[in-house]
N, C-alpha and C positions, 0 to 999 in steps of 0.2 A: 640482385633481384630478390624482392620480398616474396616470401612463401606464406600463404595463408593456410592454416590448419583448422578445418571445421570439425567441431565435436558435437555429436548427437548423444547427449547423456541419457542414461537410463538407471534404474535402481540397481540392476545387477551387471550391466554391460555398457561400455562406452565405445562408440564408433568414431574413428578419426579418419579424416580424408584431407590430404595435402595437395594444393594446387599452386601453380605459378600465376603470374600476372595475365597470362593468356588463357587461363582456366584449364590448362593441361594437367592431367592427373600425374602426380609425382610419386605418391605412395599412399597406402591405406592400412589401417590396423584396427583390430578390436581388442579391447582389454577388459578384464573383469574388474568390477568395482570392488576393490579390496584395499588393504593397507599399502600395497605397492603400485597402485594405479598411476600415480604421478611419476614415480621413478621410471616405470616402463615407458610411459609416453615421452619423457625427456630423453631417455636412451634412444628410442626410436627416431626422434626428431633431431638428434645431435648433429646430423649431417647438414641440416638446414640452418645456416648461420644467421641469416636475417629472416626471422619468422615472427608471425603473430597468430595467437590462438583465438579462434572465434567459437564461443560456446553458446549454444541455444539455451535460453532461459538461465543465464548465469546467476540470477538472483533466486532461482527456484530449484529445479531438480539438479542443475549443474553447479549449485552454489559452492559445495565443498571442494570439488575439483578446481573450480575457478580460483578459489582462495589459496589452494595448494600451489597452483602454478604462479600466482602473484607472489606468494611468499618465496618461491624459488627464483624470483627476479624476472619472470616472463611477462611479456605484453599480452594482455587478454582483453577482448571486447565482448560485450553482451549483444547477442543477436536475438531479437524478438521472434517468437515462434511463428507469428503471423507472416513475418517477412520471409523467413526461410521456406514456409509452406507455399507462399506465392511463387518463389523462385523454382521450387520443385515442380509445381503444377504447370508452369510455363516453359519448363526446360524441354528441349527436343530430345526424346529418347531417355529422359531421366525422370519421368513423372510417376513411375511405379513407387509405391510406398514400401520402402525397406530401409534398413539402417545405413547402408552404403549411400543411397541416393539422398537420404536425409542429411547425412554428414556433408556430402558434396554441396547440397543446397545451402547449408549454413556457411560454408567456405565462400561460395559465389556471392551470397548476400553480403558477407563482410567485405569482399573485394569491391563490390559495386556500390554499396550504400555510401552516401556522402558523409554521414556522421553517425557513428555508433558510440554508445556510452562505454568508456574504458573502465574496466573493473579495477577498483582500488582495494587496498587492504582494509579490513574491518577496523572501525575506529569508534569514537564516542557516538557518532550518528547511528551506527549499527546498534549500539546498546539502547539508545533511545527508541529506535524503531521496534526492537524486541519488547521493550517495556510497554510501549504504547499498544502494540498488537495484543500482548497478554492482557492488558487492562480492558481492551475492547472485547476480547473473547470472554473474559469473566463477566463483564456487564451483560453480554448477550445471554450467557448461561443463566444469570440471575433473572433476566426478563422472561426467559422461557419457563423457569421454575415458578415465578410469580403468576404467569398466565395459567399454568396448569393448576396451581393452587386456587386461583380464582374460580376455575371451572368446578373443581371438587367441592369447594365450600358452597358455591351456588346450588349444588345438588343436595347439600345437607340442610341449609337454612334459606329461607326466602331472602333474595337480594344479595346473599353472599357477603363478601368483604367489599364495602362500598367505596373504599379509597385505595390509594397506593399501599402495597403491602409493607407494613412495619412490623418487625418481629414481635415486639412486646404486645401490640394491639392484636395481632393475629393469634398469639398464644391465648389471650383472654377470650377471644371468640371461640377457638377450638375447645378450650376447657369447659365452656358452657354448653356444648353440644351433647345431647343425649341420643345416641343412635337408636332408631326404632326397629332396625332389622339387621340381618347379617351383612347385607350389601352396604347399608349405611355405616356399619362398624368398619368394614373394609375401606370405604371411602375416607373415614376419619383417620384410620391408620396411615393411609397413603398421604393424607394432608399433613399429618405430623412429620412424615419423612421429607416431604417437600419443604416444609417450614425449616427443618434442620438444614437442608441444602441451601436455603436462602440465608440462614444464619452464617453458614460456613463461607458462602460467597461474599457476604457483607464484610467478614473479617479479611478475606483475601483481597477485596477491593480496597480496604483501608490500608493494608500493607503495600499494595500496589501504588496507591497515591503517594505514600510516604517515600517509596523508592524513586518514583518518578520525580517528585519534588527535589530530592537530594541530587539526582542525576542532572536535572536542569540547572540547579544552582551551581553545580560543579562545572557545567559547560560555560557559564558566564555569558549566556546569550542575551542580547538586547531585545529579543522578541517579547519578553515579558513586560517591557516598557510600553507596549501597545495595549491600549485599553481593550479588554475582552479576551486577552490571551493569557491564560494561566499555565501552570506547569504541564498539564495533560495535553492541551492544544499545542503548546510549544514543543513538547516531545514528539508529537505526531508530525508537526511541520518539519522539524529538523530531521527526524528519522526517514520520512518518505520523500523529502526533497533531495537528500544526499548532498553531494558537492554542488552547491548552487552555481559555481563558476562554469559549469557545463552549459548554462543558459546564457547566451550572449546579451540578452536584453530582458527587461521586465516583461515585455510582450511575449517572449518565448516562454518565460516561466508561467505567465497567465494561461497560455495555450496548454501547458503541461498540466496545470491544476484545474482546467476547465472553466475558468472565470472569464476568459476572452470569448466574446460571441463569434460565431462562424457565419460566413456568407452563405445565403440561401437564395440564389438569384436564378432567374430564368426569363428568356425572351426580352432582355433588356431591362427588366425590373430588378433593381438591386435591393435585396433585403438581408437582414441579419437575424439570427435566432440563437436561442440558448444552446450552448455546446454540451453535449452528453459525453464528449470525449475526455481524455485526461484522467488523472488520478482522482478517483472518487473519494478516497479517504481525505486527501488534502482539500478537495472541494467542500466536503462536509464540515471540516473543522473551521475553514474560512467562513462558511455560512454561520456556524455557531458564534464566531467572534462578531460577525456583522449583526446578528440578532441581539447579542448582548449590548452592543453599542447603541442600537436603536431603542432598546428597552429603557435605557436611562437617559434623562434629559441632560443638557449641558455636556454632551460629549461631541467630539469632532465628527464621529460617524452619524450621530443623530442629526446634527446640523446639516451635514451633507445630504442625508436622506430626505430631510424636509425641503431642502432647496430643489431636489429633483422632483418632489411632489408638486412644489409651487411652479415648476417649469412645465407641468402637464404630464409628467410620467405617471404610470400606474404604480401601485405599491410593489408589484413584482419587478417591474423595470427599475424602480428606484433601488431595491435591495440588490439587484444584479449589478447595478452601477457601483454600489457601495462595496460589493465583494471584489469587483475589479480594482477599485481604489485600494482596498485592503491588500490585495495581492501585490500591488506595486510597493506598498509600504513594507510588507513582509520580505519582498525581494531585496529591498535596500538594507533591511536589518540583517538578513542572512549574508549579504555581501560584506557588511561591516564585521560580522562574526568571522567570515572567511579570511579577511585581511589581518585579523589579530594574530 
């Protein structure tokens, strides 16, 4: 008989709750999050020969513990926090919010859910995901610094910096400013500091692009053969898709990345609308690839887009159709990579 062990992970403490197939409590434990957390859990669960560990947010707060259990040869599944919360709220006598009930809800969710993602050891896809996220974070920081710099310079000279911030041009503008007051002098000093931040982030982004390009080349993915997909988009797709074999069909993958429309029907009227579900990072990079294909003539994506416009679709509907088509193409490319 299989035993499901639910884990409610925290920064300082992990709560574990073991149940059988009838949801009967077998044992429970709380362990401190430290160097021996995995050893203590394995020792406690040693009497359960057929066991499966269910960890809430195994790619988030429970990531380290999940990888430690996988490295120890254990079977681990990832339980979404929304699913376990739903089980706890609907559970009779188990709706109170505490670590014990949370861990039990995770175990019950894993027992009853039809298909949960099995946690696998970290691999090249994990590396690409880390690199893609770091690149995105650096880009966001640069955008924030540029926005603050625009505000300060606008308060120093009429019109401010009229174009996108380029370090060399911004330096020329700042050097020409003669502050007329103490406040203006302070604004100018802060502007120089922000410009230095932009310079540092530009260098960081350049290093990031180089690392990502090398990692994507090493992966030998065929994603880069698709027009509009460069190293950064390829790294994001591979990193956030994970093992594509967990998606039975291209339709399942499209639902995961949010390019498949969802039904929005009532009173016998069947309609479909844009999906806001799914992984938004994946949806964004697929959108970027679609826009790139549309921008240039004589591409497969541009011809497909124009055929949809000729069929009476609006521009938005046409680009959504192209994104769905790109999702299928990406799915096939990822499957080829997985079979290698």
